[in-house]
C-alpha angles and dihedrals in degrees: 000000000000114000136163108251107228108198107161136011096227110070112190088160104031128179114254097213143357114267116208118201090245092053092050091046088055089055090054089053093054111116106274101244093041090052092050091048092051092048091049091054091050090049092053092049090060110025143026101263090210094060123085121190111226122211130175121212123206130183106227095175116027136197134343096088112161095214124100102223103164094221100047125101090191094069113115087219095070134063103230103138094252109141119221112246129186123233109294121240122259095250094056093048093048091051090055090047091054090053091049091052092048089055095054105269115139097185127054115201122196126197131195123193107225137098087255139322124275120226091261089055093055091064090057093044093053091052090052094047093051092051094050092044090056088064090067095252128132109246129221129179133195105190104147130240114004129214122220113292096016095100090053091052091051091048092051090051090058105265110158103185135025117204115210114154123205085212099206144347118314091243092051096043100093090052088064106029130029104170097069138025131239088246090058087065092050091050093057091044088055092052090049093052093045089055090054097249122143115247129236106189133158138113149216130296122205102043093130091277119144125232094265089054090049087053089050090052093052092044091053090054095043092050094055106112110243097025116236115275089219127031116191113199111197127192109217113264104210110223121190110245096034122104091244096051089108097042115148113269115257118226111242093235091060091056091050089048089054091053091050093048090049090052094049095046095041103035098168098042125098107246108208129202100220133161118010099042090117088072096045123098122231089252093053092049091047089055090050090054090048088051092056109276107144106167136057139181105248119206141061098278140039105205096301103339125083125262132193117285116264090238089057091054093047092049094046093048090050091050091051095042090241124149136195112272119252132175088261100052101035095105133033087231137358113295090243089061096049 
């Protein structure tokens, strides 16, 4: 059953229309170049197409997660070679954040591999968030399912964004994850919105879903109210030892189509190229930027999987005349003039 997902009464970033799965599927079926052109126009109406928001992602607590997400090398259920690591100390995390800032990142994202934090963990997390925030960086956390009151504590500590992906379409969810429900994700998103945090929410493409299910995934994101401020679109990184290690290869044009459809349905959201860029050619990434992607994870690692080298990103951005986003170059003109 398709329903609009009402998460919070104040909508600073509201959806502009309801997107049925059939309507999103029709977008996917638009001729490729026409779809890219339409997405590019929407992008230019809302952002400076030359500006790319740079984020850095760091795993601050690695491995040993009890969940069974079929794509994740950090699950304790799979033999992937990932070593379990306790929560890092504040000093080590701050040092990495300083390096990220010096290299052009304006947002520092921190991930912890667990089903969700316990109350004793929140005290440590708030200390870390405050220390990173003092560096002048935006802060983002992906810490799993939250209990009541935790989002408020994170907000008070200075957290700007909370990442909590819906992963895939509701109808495909149980084929990928069995230890939690799709509604569990929505519950935490509701708590995050109620606390006044911005939402980073996306998912993974290439997990043996069909096009209709990809359309369902995008529709679920687009019908969140308000829509996510940031939408990471990951291409599955196949890791030996996980159930999805042998997933069917996704044609590159289908991934670019997904970026374009995300841009059209969520015109004011940042659409981020996330995991999987290491396997993308320069030309494919250029097409993604043309289709409306305007954010990347910048650095040599995404939690425990590889990312493109920073030199690659700098060279590619230079070739495409792209520049890191700042408060000054975010829009072509002031929002009041758009």
